[in-house]
Every structure is written in C-alpha cells, then in structure tokens.
C-alpha positions in Angstrom: -51.5 21.9 -54.7 -51.7 25.9 -54.7 -54.4 28.0 -55.5 -53.7 31.8 -55.7 -57.3 33.0 -55.3 -58.3 36.5 -56.0 -61.7 38.2 -55.3 -62.8 39.9 -58.7 -65.4 42.0 -59.7 -64.9 40.7 -63.2 -62.0 38.3 -64.8 -61.6 36.9 -68.4 -59.1 34.4 -70.2 -58.0 35.2 -73.8 -56.3 32.8 -76.1 -55.1 34.4 -79.3 -57.5 37.3 -78.8 -60.1 35.0 -78.3 -62.1 35.0 -75.0 -62.1 31.4 -73.9 -63.6 32.0 -70.3 -64.9 34.7 -68.0 -67.1 35.7 -65.0 -68.6 38.7 -63.4 -68.0 39.2 -59.7 -66.6 35.8 -58.0 -63.2 34.4 -57.7 -60.3 33.8 -60.2 -58.4 30.8 -59.2 -54.8 30.4 -60.5 -53.9 26.5 -59.8 -50.8 24.9 -59.8 -49.8 21.0 -58.9 -46.7 19.4 -57.9 -45.4 15.8 -58.0 -47.0 14.6 -54.9 -50.5 15.8 -55.6 -53.6 13.6 -56.5 -57.2 13.6 -56.7 -57.9 14.1 -53.4 -55.6 17.0 -53.2 -57.3 18.6 -56.0 -60.7 18.1 -54.4 -59.5 19.4 -51.0 -58.5 22.6 -52.8 -61.8 23.0 -54.7 -63.4 22.4 -51.2 -61.2 25.3 -50.0 -61.8 27.8 -52.5 -65.6 27.0 -52.3 -65.8 27.7 -48.5 -63.5 30.6 -48.4 -65.3 33.3 -46.7 -63.8 36.3 -48.7 -66.9 37.7 -50.2 -68.3 40.7 -48.7 -71.6 40.3 -46.6 -74.4 43.1 -46.3 -71.9 45.0 -44.1 -69.3 44.7 -46.5 -67.3 42.4 -44.1 -65.4 39.6 -45.9 -67.7 37.0 -44.1 -69.5 35.5 -46.9 -68.1 32.1 -49.2 -68.3 32.4 -52.9 -70.7 29.1 -52.6 -73.0 31.4 -50.6 -72.6 34.4 -52.9 -71.9 34.6 -56.5 -71.3 30.9 -57.3 -68.6 32.4 -59.8 -65.3 31.0 -60.4 -62.4 31.5 -63.0 -60.1 28.5 -63.2 -56.6 29.1 -64.8 -53.9 26.4 -64.6 -50.5 28.0 -63.6 -47.4 25.9 -63.3 -45.4 29.0 -62.4 -47.1 29.1 -58.9 -44.2 26.3 -58.4 -41.1 28.2 -59.4 -38.6 28.1 -57.1 -36.5 31.5 -56.8 -34.3 30.9 -53.9 -31.2 30.9 -56.1 -30.1 32.8 -58.9 -32.2 34.9 -61.2 -33.9 32.1 -63.1 -36.8 30.5 -61.7 -36.4 26.7 -61.2 -39.8 24.5 -62.3 -38.5 21.3 -60.7 -41.3 21.5 -58.1 -44.0 21.8 -60.8 -46.1 18.8 -61.9 -45.4 17.6 -65.6 -48.6 18.7 -67.7 -49.5 15.0 -68.2 -50.1 15.0 -64.2 -51.1 18.4 -63.8 -54.0 18.9 -66.3 -56.0 16.0 -64.7 -55.8 17.4 -61.3 -56.8 20.7 -62.5 -59.7 18.9 -64.4 -60.6 17.6 -60.8 -60.7 20.9 -59.5 -63.1 22.3 -62.0 -65.0 19.1 -62.2 -65.5 19.3 -58.3 -66.3 23.1 -58.0 -69.0 22.3 -60.7 -70.3 19.2 -58.5 -71.0 21.8 -55.9 -72.9 24.1 -57.9 -70.2 26.7 -58.9 -70.5 28.2 -62.2 -67.0 27.5 -63.5 -65.2 29.1 -66.4 -61.8 28.1 -67.5 -58.7 29.1 -69.5 -57.0 26.5 -72.0 -54.5 24.2 -70.2 -51.1 24.7 -72.0 -51.9 27.8 -73.8 -50.5 31.2 -74.0 -53.0 32.9 -71.8 -53.9 36.4 -71.2 -55.7 37.1 -68.0 -57.6 40.3 -67.2 -59.2 40.9 -63.9 -60.3 43.6 -61.7 -59.1 42.6 -58.2 -62.0 43.7 -55.9 -60.4 45.0 -52.5 -58.1 44.1 -53.6 -58.2 40.7 -52.0 -55.4 37.8 -52.7 -54.7 34.6 -50.8 -52.6 31.6 -51.4 -54.1 28.4 -50.5 -51.8 25.3 -50.0 -53.1 22.1 -49.7 
C-alpha cells in the first residue's frame, strides 16, 4: 500500500459540491492499494501514519506524531498512486488493486486509525471527489508498506 501523507492546517473532501469529510490541523492521507496488499498491510500503513513524527513541537521542529497532537486524519482513497508513467503519455493502472479489493483495505486503514484514537474523516470510495487542503510547511511524504 501507498499513503501520500500531507501535514495540513485544514482539509476537506467534496462530492457533488457537498462536504463529505473534513478536518482542521492534522494529516491528509491519500491511500492506494495494489494486488498483493492485505489487511496486515493496511494495518501497517495505519500504524506508520499514526506514529509519523511530522507535526511541530513547541519549538516548531517536526518531532511530534499526529497521535500526540491533533489526532485528526483525513483519509481519501486514491488508486492513481499506483499509476505507472514509465512508458508513453498515458498512465497504466495495472498495478492498482481492483475496487472490490481496495475498498475494504482502505476501510481497514480507517478503522485501525479510529481504534488507535484518531478522529478520522473520509472521502467517498469510487466517487468523483474534490480534495481541498492547505498543506502546512509544505510537508508531503510518500509511505510505502
């Protein structure tokens, strides 16, 4: 699985103009799954997101996890994280998991974060979503588990 993690001062997801999920300060995580991923992989990604020390401490240094700060996470499914652009001009999606495999795995990530104490907002799987965010820093990291 891949998680593109961005530290944000705010973020939200809209579907058909309606906000379906949003947070204030925290992290926005775009989550993609591939064919070899399973529930253990999804739990590992959630653990990495939860413990990633990218939030500022009292001195403004990235030394605190979201678990030890705002506890706010916006999770958005993003199959395009597995787009292969090495050849041609059109991405290949062959490495992206099919929706029937990916959706339950994204839900495992969400459930695991909530189990750990996160306040989790989400997008809507398979919908045409508009993600709005203010990247704080900017801080953007790609996690691959």
